[in-house]
N, CA and C atoms as an extended XYZ file, in Angstrom:
369
Properties=species:S:1:pos:R:3:atomname:S:1:resname:S:1:resid:I:1 pbc="F F F"
N       -78.059      119.318       66.598 N   UNK     1
C       -77.791      118.936       67.976 CA  UNK     1
C       -77.742      117.414       68.074 C   UNK     1
N       -76.697      116.830       68.697 N   UNK     2
C       -76.582      115.372       68.760 CA  UNK     2
C       -77.675      114.757       69.615 C   UNK     2
N       -78.024      113.561       69.263 N   UNK     3
C       -79.034      112.803       69.994 CA  UNK     3
C       -78.360      112.165       71.204 C   UNK     3
N       -78.697      112.621       72.418 N   UNK     4
C       -78.051      112.134       73.634 CA  UNK     4
C       -78.272      110.643       73.845 C   UNK     4
N       -79.462      110.148       73.506 N   UNK     5
C       -79.736      108.722       73.676 CA  UNK     5
C       -78.855      107.900       72.741 C   UNK     5
N       -78.691      108.379       71.507 N   UNK     6
C       -77.830      107.698       70.541 CA  UNK     6
C       -76.384      107.695       71.025 C   UNK     6
N       -75.925      108.820       71.558 N   UNK     7
C       -74.567      108.901       72.098 CA  UNK     7
C       -74.378      107.918       73.237 C   UNK     7
N       -75.383      107.806       74.111 N   UNK     8
C       -75.310      106.881       75.231 CA  UNK     8
C       -75.257      105.443       74.734 C   UNK     8
N       -76.079      105.132       73.720 N   UNK     9
C       -76.099      103.778       73.162 CA  UNK     9
C       -74.756      103.442       72.540 C   UNK     9
N       -74.176      104.381       71.778 N   UNK    10
C       -72.872      104.152       71.174 CA  UNK    10
C       -71.811      103.922       72.241 C   UNK    10
N       -71.843      104.709       73.303 N   UNK    11
C       -70.891      104.559       74.395 CA  UNK    11
C       -71.082      103.212       75.090 C   UNK    11
N       -72.333      102.815       75.269 N   UNK    12
C       -72.630      101.526       75.893 CA  UNK    12
C       -72.093      100.374       75.042 C   UNK    12
N       -72.301      100.454       73.724 N   UNK    13
C       -71.790       99.411       72.828 CA  UNK    13
C       -70.267       99.373       72.855 C   UNK    13
N       -69.642      100.538       72.901 N   UNK    14
C       -68.187      100.598       72.941 CA  UNK    14
C       -67.660       99.955       74.223 C   UNK    14
N       -68.311      100.220       75.342 N   UNK    15
C       -67.890       99.619       76.615 CA  UNK    15
C       -68.065       98.104       76.583 C   UNK    15
N       -69.159       97.633       75.972 N   UNK    16
C       -69.379       96.186       75.866 CA  UNK    16
C       -68.272       95.545       75.030 C   UNK    16
N       -67.907       96.190       73.924 N   UNK    17
C       -66.835       95.650       73.078 CA  UNK    17
C       -65.510       95.627       73.831 C   UNK    17
N       -65.223       96.704       74.561 N   UNK    18
C       -63.972       96.757       75.314 CA  UNK    18
C       -63.936       95.669       76.382 C   UNK    18
N       -65.067       95.431       77.045 N   UNK    19
C       -65.133       94.375       78.060 CA  UNK    19
C       -64.924       93.007       77.425 C   UNK    19
N       -65.520       92.796       76.254 N   UNK    20
C       -65.358       91.513       75.564 CA  UNK    20
C       -63.903       91.304       75.156 C   UNK    20
N       -63.261       92.360       74.651 N   UNK    21
C       -61.858       92.247       74.267 CA  UNK    21
C       -60.974       91.990       75.479 C   UNK    21
N       -61.260       92.650       76.583 N   UNK    22
C       -60.478       92.435       77.802 CA  UNK    22
C       -60.644       91.002       78.285 C   UNK    22
N       -61.869       90.492       78.203 N   UNK    23
C       -62.137       89.114       78.596 CA  UNK    23
C       -61.387       88.151       77.689 C   UNK    23
N       -61.371       88.447       76.392 N   UNK    24
C       -60.687       87.581       75.434 CA  UNK    24
C       -59.205       87.496       75.784 C   UNK    24
N       -58.602       88.648       76.079 N   UNK    25
C       -57.172       88.660       76.375 CA  UNK    25
C       -56.852       87.943       77.681 C   UNK    25
N       -57.641       88.164       78.708 N   UNK    26
C       -57.304       87.607       80.013 CA  UNK    26
C       -57.805       86.176       80.196 C   UNK    26
N       -58.820       85.785       79.426 N   UNK    27
C       -59.401       84.462       79.641 CA  UNK    27
C       -59.384       83.592       78.400 C   UNK    27
N       -58.844       84.081       77.319 N   UNK    28
C       -58.844       83.310       76.095 CA  UNK    28
C       -60.240       83.129       75.531 C   UNK    28
N       -61.171       83.998       75.891 N   UNK    29
C       -62.523       83.896       75.376 CA  UNK    29
C       -63.320       82.787       76.011 C   UNK    29
N       -62.863       82.282       77.141 N   UNK    30
C       -63.489       81.114       77.749 CA  UNK    30
C       -64.804       81.408       78.440 C   UNK    30
N       -65.054       82.624       78.813 N   UNK    31
C       -66.292       82.943       79.512 CA  UNK    31
C       -65.998       83.617       80.828 C   UNK    31
N       -66.944       83.596       81.752 N   UNK    32
C       -66.783       84.329       82.994 CA  UNK    32
C       -65.678       83.787       83.897 C   UNK    32
N       -65.345       82.525       83.778 N   UNK    33
C       -64.218       81.989       84.527 CA  UNK    33
C       -63.008       82.042       83.609 C   UNK    33
N       -61.834       81.785       84.091 N   UNK    34
C       -60.639       81.854       83.266 CA  UNK    34
C       -60.494       80.644       82.371 C   UNK    34
N       -59.636       80.750       81.369 N   UNK    35
C       -59.410       79.651       80.436 CA  UNK    35
C       -58.873       78.426       81.169 C   UNK    35
N       -57.911       78.628       82.072 N   UNK    36
C       -57.327       77.492       82.788 CA  UNK    36
C       -58.389       76.752       83.595 C   UNK    36
N       -59.238       77.505       84.287 N   UNK    37
C       -60.290       76.871       85.084 CA  UNK    37
C       -61.270       76.121       84.187 C   UNK    37
N       -61.563       76.714       83.034 N   UNK    38
C       -62.478       76.064       82.089 CA  UNK    38
C       -61.881       74.745       81.586 C   UNK    38
N       -60.604       74.772       81.216 N   UNK    39
C       -59.966       73.549       80.716 CA  UNK    39
C       -59.904       72.476       81.788 C   UNK    39
N       -59.615       72.880       83.017 N   UNK    40
C       -59.575       71.920       84.115 CA  UNK    40
C       -60.954       71.332       84.363 C   UNK    40
N       -61.993       72.174       84.276 N   UNK    41
C       -63.345       71.692       84.566 CA  UNK    41
C       -63.850       70.714       83.520 C   UNK    41
N       -63.432       70.876       82.263 N   UNK    42
C       -63.930       69.972       81.226 CA  UNK    42
C       -62.978       68.823       80.939 C   UNK    42
N       -61.753       68.898       81.418 N   UNK    43
C       -60.764       67.863       81.107 CA  UNK    43
C       -61.235       66.490       81.562 C   UNK    43
N       -61.816       66.411       82.733 N   UNK    44
C       -62.277       65.124       83.242 CA  UNK    44
C       -63.369       64.519       82.382 C   UNK    44
N       -64.240       65.344       81.821 N   UNK    45
C       -65.334       64.817       81.026 CA  UNK    45
C       -64.855       64.277       79.684 C   UNK    45
N       -63.687       64.722       79.205 N   UNK    46
C       -63.175       64.245       77.926 CA  UNK    46
C       -62.076       63.208       78.090 C   UNK    46
N       -61.591       63.002       79.289 N   UNK    47
C       -60.468       62.097       79.513 CA  UNK    47
C       -60.797       60.674       79.077 C   UNK    47
N       -62.032       60.241       79.263 N   UNK    48
C       -62.411       58.877       78.924 CA  UNK    48
C       -62.970       58.751       77.510 C   UNK    48
N       -63.004       59.849       76.756 N   UNK    49
C       -63.550       59.824       75.408 CA  UNK    49
C       -62.560       59.172       74.453 C   UNK    49
N       -63.068       58.350       73.545 N   UNK    50
C       -62.160       57.749       72.552 CA  UNK    50
C       -61.688       58.822       71.574 C   UNK    50
N       -60.553       58.619       70.939 N   UNK    51
C       -60.085       59.599       69.964 CA  UNK    51
C       -61.062       59.701       68.791 C   UNK    51
N       -61.067       60.837       68.147 N   UNK    52
C       -61.958       61.036       67.009 CA  UNK    52
C       -61.559       60.114       65.854 C   UNK    52
N       -62.552       59.606       65.177 N   UNK    53
C       -62.298       58.771       64.004 CA  UNK    53
C       -62.019       59.673       62.812 C   UNK    53
N       -61.512       59.082       61.738 N   UNK    54
C       -61.259       59.844       60.523 CA  UNK    54
C       -62.557       60.471       59.999 C   UNK    54
N       -63.654       59.737       60.061 N   UNK    55
C       -64.950       60.246       59.608 CA  UNK    55
C       -65.357       61.470       60.419 C   UNK    55
N       -65.158       61.417       61.724 N   UNK    56
C       -65.505       62.555       62.586 CA  UNK    56
C       -64.620       63.766       62.277 C   UNK    56
N       -63.341       63.533       62.023 N   UNK    57
C       -62.436       64.629       61.674 CA  UNK    57
C       -62.831       65.269       60.344 C   UNK    57
N       -63.229       64.436       59.379 N   UNK    58
C       -63.680       64.965       58.086 CA  UNK    58
C       -64.942       65.801       58.278 C   UNK    58
N       -65.862       65.334       59.115 N   UNK    59
C       -67.083       66.097       59.385 CA  UNK    59
C       -66.762       67.442       60.029 C   UNK    59
N       -65.795       67.462       60.930 N   UNK    60
C       -65.375       68.731       61.536 CA  UNK    60
C       -64.795       69.669       60.491 C   UNK    60
N       -63.982       69.138       59.576 N   UNK    61
C       -63.421       69.964       58.514 CA  UNK    61
C       -64.522       70.549       57.642 C   UNK    61
N       -65.511       69.748       57.311 N   UNK    62
C       -66.630       70.218       56.498 CA  UNK    62
C       -67.364       71.341       57.218 C   UNK    62
N       -67.593       71.177       58.508 N   UNK    63
C       -68.290       72.203       59.281 CA  UNK    63
C       -67.491       73.496       59.346 C   UNK    63
N       -66.179       73.391       59.512 N   UNK    64
C       -65.339       74.589       59.555 CA  UNK    64
C       -65.389       75.310       58.207 C   UNK    64
N       -65.324       74.567       57.105 N   UNK    65
C       -65.406       75.176       55.776 CA  UNK    65
C       -66.750       75.881       55.608 C   UNK    65
N       -67.826       75.226       56.036 N   UNK    66
C       -69.159       75.834       55.936 CA  UNK    66
C       -69.231       77.113       56.767 C   UNK    66
N       -68.696       77.071       57.984 N   UNK    67
C       -68.721       78.263       58.844 CA  UNK    67
C       -67.882       79.394       58.255 C   UNK    67
N       -66.725       79.063       57.699 N   UNK    68
C       -65.906       80.095       57.060 CA  UNK    68
C       -66.674       80.768       55.937 C   UNK    68
N       -67.348       79.977       55.121 N   UNK    69
C       -68.098       80.548       54.005 CA  UNK    69
C       -69.275       81.389       54.490 C   UNK    69
N       -69.916       80.974       55.570 N   UNK    70
C       -70.990       81.796       56.145 CA  UNK    70
C       -70.448       83.115       56.673 C   UNK    70
N       -69.316       83.074       57.334 N   UNK    71
C       -68.701       84.309       57.849 CA  UNK    71
C       -68.341       85.228       56.691 C   UNK    71
N       -67.785       84.675       55.619 N   UNK    72
C       -67.444       85.482       54.447 CA  UNK    72
C       -68.696       86.136       53.873 C   UNK    72
N       -69.790       85.363       53.773 N   UNK    73
C       -71.048       85.914       53.246 CA  UNK    73
C       -71.557       87.038       54.140 C   UNK    73
N       -71.500       86.850       55.437 N   UNK    74
C       -71.965       87.884       56.360 CA  UNK    74
C       -71.082       89.126       56.297 C   UNK    74
N       -69.779       88.924       56.216 N   UNK    75
C       -68.872       90.062       56.111 CA  UNK    75
C       -69.060       90.806       54.787 C   UNK    75
N       -69.367       90.076       53.724 N   UNK    76
C       -69.576       90.705       52.421 CA  UNK    76
C       -70.758       91.665       52.460 C   UNK    76
N       -71.722       91.383       53.312 N   UNK    77
C       -72.893       92.248       53.452 CA  UNK    77
C       -72.734       93.248       54.601 C   UNK    77
N       -71.635       93.155       55.315 N   UNK    78
C       -71.427       94.020       56.471 CA  UNK    78
C       -71.040       95.433       56.067 C   UNK    78
N       -71.150       96.326       57.029 N   UNK    79
C       -70.781       97.725       56.796 CA  UNK    79
C       -69.261       97.869       56.823 C   UNK    79
N       -68.792       98.997       56.335 N   UNK    80
C       -67.356       99.276       56.377 CA  UNK    80
C       -66.860       99.263       57.820 C   UNK    80
N       -67.669       99.760       58.751 N   UNK    81
C       -67.276       99.776       60.167 CA  UNK    81
C       -67.139       98.351       60.712 C   UNK    81
N       -68.040       97.451       60.294 N   UNK    82
C       -67.953       96.063       60.754 CA  UNK    82
C       -66.689       95.388       60.218 C   UNK    82
N       -66.349       95.683       58.970 N   UNK    83
C       -65.114       95.128       58.408 CA  UNK    83
C       -63.893       95.687       59.140 C   UNK    83
N       -63.929       96.981       59.423 N   UNK    84
C       -62.829       97.604       60.159 CA  UNK    84
C       -62.716       96.999       61.556 C   UNK    84
N       -63.858       96.737       62.183 N   UNK    85
C       -63.844       96.136       63.518 CA  UNK    85
C       -63.236       94.730       63.482 C   UNK    85
N       -63.550       93.961       62.443 N   UNK    86
C       -62.956       92.621       62.305 CA  UNK    86
C       -61.442       92.723       62.152 C   UNK    86
N       -60.985       93.695       61.365 N   UNK    87
C       -59.536       93.892       61.211 CA  UNK    87
C       -58.901       94.334       62.529 C   UNK    87
N       -59.591       95.230       63.254 N   UNK    88
C       -59.079       95.696       64.553 CA  UNK    88
C       -58.950       94.526       65.528 C   UNK    88
N       -59.930       93.652       65.516 N   UNK    89
C       -59.884       92.488       66.413 CA  UNK    89
C       -58.693       91.603       66.063 C   UNK    89
N       -58.432       91.423       64.777 N   UNK    90
C       -57.276       90.630       64.358 CA  UNK    90
C       -55.984       91.273       64.852 C   UNK    90
N       -55.886       92.601       64.754 N   UNK    91
C       -54.707       93.300       65.261 CA  UNK    91
C       -54.608       93.171       66.777 C   UNK    91
N       -55.760       93.189       67.426 N   UNK    92
C       -55.783       93.129       68.888 CA  UNK    92
C       -55.257       91.789       69.393 C   UNK    92
N       -55.585       90.696       68.698 N   UNK    93
C       -55.124       89.390       69.187 CA  UNK    93
C       -53.737       89.043       68.674 C   UNK    93
N       -53.199       89.852       67.749 N   UNK    94
C       -51.829       89.637       67.307 CA  UNK    94
C       -50.887       89.952       68.461 C   UNK    94
N       -49.740       89.287       68.499 N   UNK    95
C       -48.806       89.530       69.608 CA  UNK    95
C       -48.364       90.987       69.668 C   UNK    95
N       -48.347       91.522       70.864 N   UNK    96
C       -47.911       92.891       71.088 CA  UNK    96
C       -46.483       92.884       71.640 C   UNK    96
N       -45.788       93.998       71.517 N   UNK    97
C       -44.422       94.058       72.026 CA  UNK    97
C       -44.357       93.628       73.493 C   UNK    97
N       -43.394       92.785       73.799 N   UNK    98
C       -43.211       92.329       75.170 CA  UNK    98
C       -43.984       91.062       75.509 C   UNK    98
N       -44.841       90.602       74.604 N   UNK    99
C       -45.616       89.398       74.842 CA  UNK    99
C       -45.069       88.259       73.985 C   UNK    99
N       -45.286       87.057       74.429 N   UNK   100
C       -44.825       85.883       73.701 CA  UNK   100
C       -45.620       85.710       72.416 C   UNK   100
N       -44.924       85.426       71.334 N   UNK   101
C       -45.582       85.172       70.050 CA  UNK   101
C       -45.990       83.702       69.998 C   UNK   101
N       -47.301       83.462       70.018 N   UNK   102
C       -47.812       82.103       69.928 CA  UNK   102
C       -48.219       81.826       68.491 C   UNK   102
N       -47.727       80.726       67.948 N   UNK   103
C       -47.967       80.380       66.550 CA  UNK   103
C       -49.451       80.352       66.215 C   UNK   103
N       -50.263       79.745       67.054 N   UNK   104
C       -51.697       79.636       66.768 CA  UNK   104
C       -52.389       81.000       66.791 C   UNK   104
N       -51.968       81.876       67.693 N   UNK   105
C       -52.541       83.217       67.757 CA  UNK   105
C       -52.207       83.991       66.488 C   UNK   105
N       -50.970       83.882       66.038 N   UNK   106
C       -50.551       84.567       64.813 CA  UNK   106
C       -51.365       84.056       63.625 C   UNK   106
N       -51.524       82.744       63.540 N   UNK   107
C       -52.306       82.160       62.437 CA  UNK   107
C       -53.783       82.552       62.525 C   UNK   107
N       -54.333       82.613       63.724 N   UNK   108
C       -55.743       82.995       63.886 CA  UNK   108
C       -55.962       84.434       63.421 C   UNK   108
N       -55.069       85.331       63.796 N   UNK   109
C       -55.195       86.723       63.373 CA  UNK   109
C       -55.079       86.836       61.859 C   UNK   109
N       -54.147       86.112       61.275 N   UNK   110
C       -53.982       86.134       59.816 CA  UNK   110
C       -55.223       85.582       59.119 C   UNK   110
N       -55.817       84.554       59.680 N   UNK   111
C       -57.024       83.966       59.093 CA  UNK   111
C       -58.195       84.941       59.166 C   UNK   111
N       -58.296       85.697       60.252 N   UNK   112
C       -59.356       86.698       60.366 CA  UNK   112
C       -59.224       87.750       59.266 C   UNK   112
N       -58.012       88.228       59.055 N   UNK   113
C       -57.768       89.221       58.004 CA  UNK   113
C       -58.078       88.605       56.638 C   UNK   113
N       -57.719       87.347       56.457 N   UNK   114
C       -58.006       86.657       55.198 CA  UNK   114
C       -59.506       86.563       54.935 C   UNK   114
N       -60.287       86.278       55.958 N   UNK   115
C       -61.739       86.204       55.795 CA  UNK   115
C       -62.315       87.551       55.367 C   UNK   115
N       -61.823       88.627       55.968 N   UNK   116
C       -62.290       89.966       55.591 CA  UNK   116
C       -61.898       90.259       54.147 C   UNK   116
N       -60.676       89.920       53.781 N   UNK   117
C       -60.197       90.155       52.417 CA  UNK   117
C       -61.020       89.345       51.407 C   UNK   117
N       -61.282       88.079       51.731 N   UNK   118
C       -62.072       87.226       50.830 CA  UNK   118
C       -63.495       87.745       50.704 C   UNK   118
N       -64.034       88.325       51.766 N   UNK   119
C       -65.389       88.893       51.711 CA  UNK   119
C       -65.424       90.070       50.756 C   UNK   119
N       -64.308       90.800       50.662 N   UNK   120
C       -64.241       91.946       49.766 CA  UNK   120
C       -64.494       91.565       48.309 C   UNK   120
N       -64.164       90.355       47.933 N   UNK   121
C       -64.385       89.908       46.563 CA  UNK   121
C       -65.869       89.794       46.229 C   UNK   121
N       -66.710       89.668       47.240 N   UNK   122
C       -68.145       89.502       47.033 CA  UNK   122
C       -68.925       90.792       47.256 C   UNK   122
N       -68.257       91.865       47.641 N   UNK   123
C       -68.937       93.137       47.917 CA  UNK   123
C       -69.304       93.853       46.641 C   UNK   123
């Protein structure tokens, strides 16, 4: 006999994931307000900021490389369902029929799949 509490928890987690995906699509992952409102709200605070120096850009690159490697390590230890979910998310953000194909979105989805694939080498 199935565990009703477990079924409820699974359904609750599924609804949370669906809400997060819906938010990502409609708001670009910006949070409770829309992406446009978020960009407008922070634009003024960055308008007077000097451009990043080469040293700062290199530090950002180093941090991104470190984060990619951490994600790969975490995915390598993840369950098959977690890997499948990462692939599903990549498919979800890929352009769908009737929608505009944005270069950065296409590259982001491809990079997500690449991270999952690279994690497979460590499993």
